[in-house]
C-alpha positions as CSV (number, residue, x, y, z in Angstrom):
1,M,357.5,262.4,138.2
2,I,354.2,260.7,138.7
3,I,351.2,263.1,139.1
4,I,347.5,262.5,139.2
5,I,345.0,264.9,137.5
6,K,341.3,264.0,137.9
7,N,342.0,260.3,138.6
8,T,344.4,260.1,135.6
9,E,347.9,259.0,136.4
10,L,350.6,260.7,134.3
11,D,354.4,260.2,134.3
12,C,356.0,263.5,133.5
13,N,359.6,263.9,132.5
14,E,361.8,267.1,132.6
15,D,362.3,266.9,128.8
16,G,358.5,267.4,128.3
17,T,357.5,263.9,127.5
18,I,354.3,262.6,129.2
19,L,353.1,259.0,129.6
20,R,349.5,258.2,130.6
21,K,348.7,255.0,132.6
22,M,346.0,253.2,130.7
23,K,343.2,251.1,132.2
24,S,345.2,248.0,131.4
25,G,348.0,249.2,133.7
26,K,350.4,249.8,130.8
27,W,352.0,253.2,130.1
28,K,351.5,255.0,126.8
29,E,353.4,258.0,125.6
30,I,351.2,261.0,124.6
31,P,352.5,262.3,121.3
32,N,353.7,265.9,121.4
33,R,352.2,267.5,118.3
34,S,350.2,270.6,117.6
35,N,346.5,269.6,118.1
36,Q,345.1,273.0,119.0
37,S,344.4,276.1,116.8
38,K,347.2,278.2,118.4
39,G,349.9,275.5,117.9
40,Y,349.9,274.0,121.4
41,N,349.7,270.3,122.4
42,V,346.5,269.8,124.4
43,I,345.8,266.7,126.4
44,L,342.2,265.7,127.2
45,I,341.6,264.5,130.8
46,E,338.0,263.7,131.8
47,K,336.6,266.1,129.2
48,K,338.9,269.0,130.2
49,Q,341.8,270.2,128.1
50,Y,345.2,270.8,129.6
51,M,348.2,272.2,127.7
52,R,351.3,270.0,127.9
53,S,353.3,273.0,129.1
54,Q,350.8,273.4,132.1
55,I,351.1,269.8,133.1
56,I,355.0,269.9,133.0
57,A,355.0,273.2,134.9
58,H,352.6,271.7,137.4
59,A,354.9,268.7,137.9
60,F,358.2,270.6,138.1
61,L,357.6,274.3,138.7
62,E,354.9,274.4,141.4
63,Y,352.3,275.7,138.9
64,S,348.7,275.4,140.0
65,L,346.4,274.1,137.2
66,D,343.6,276.1,138.8
67,D,345.4,279.5,139.0
68,K,344.1,281.6,136.1
69,T,346.3,284.6,137.0
70,K,349.5,282.8,135.9
71,F,350.6,281.8,132.5
72,I,353.3,279.6,131.0
73,Y,356.0,281.3,128.9
74,H,358.1,279.3,126.4
75,L,361.6,280.8,126.5
76,D,362.5,279.8,123.0
77,L,358.9,280.7,121.8
78,D,358.4,277.1,120.5
79,K,355.0,276.0,121.8
80,L,355.9,272.4,121.5
81,N,359.1,272.6,123.4
82,C,357.8,271.8,126.9
83,S,361.0,270.9,128.6
84,K,361.2,272.1,132.2
85,N,364.2,274.4,131.3
86,N,362.2,276.1,128.5
87,L,359.2,277.1,130.7
88,E,358.7,280.0,133.1
89,I,355.6,281.0,135.1
90,K,354.6,284.6,134.5
91,T,351.7,286.9,135.3
92,R,349.8,288.8,132.5
93,L,351.7,292.0,133.5
94,Q,355.0,290.2,133.1
95,L,354.0,289.0,129.6
96,A,352.9,292.5,128.4
97,P,355.5,294.1,126.2
98,P,356.8,297.5,127.4
99,L,355.7,300.5,125.5
100,C,358.2,301.3,122.8
101,E,359.7,304.8,122.7
102,D,357.7,305.8,119.6
103,R,354.4,304.9,121.3
104,R,355.4,306.9,124.4
105,K,356.2,309.9,122.3
106,A,352.9,309.6,120.4
107,Q,351.0,309.4,123.7
108,I,352.8,312.5,125.0
109,S,352.2,314.5,121.8
110,N,348.5,313.7,121.8
111,H,347.9,315.3,125.2
């Protein structure tokens, strides 16, 4: 699927591969390797960083690149596996782990 982000044309595929249209008109695949401190693949477009998972979710899962209330969750926990089927859009509340029984008991006993 062809998408445009800040005048940059990208060809996004469901398997997570992304090609960028160069000024020459040729397409070049953007390597999918960790290039960010937390292990994600980040793509620089006009001096702004976008995670590969965000771009794929934007192309296939109706994710807004400007919505800071939603996050991309990798189902298999592999930050480099950005295939459409491995990504889900979640809110911060949905990402928060539920309190375990021990923590609940500790909170109750402290009151």
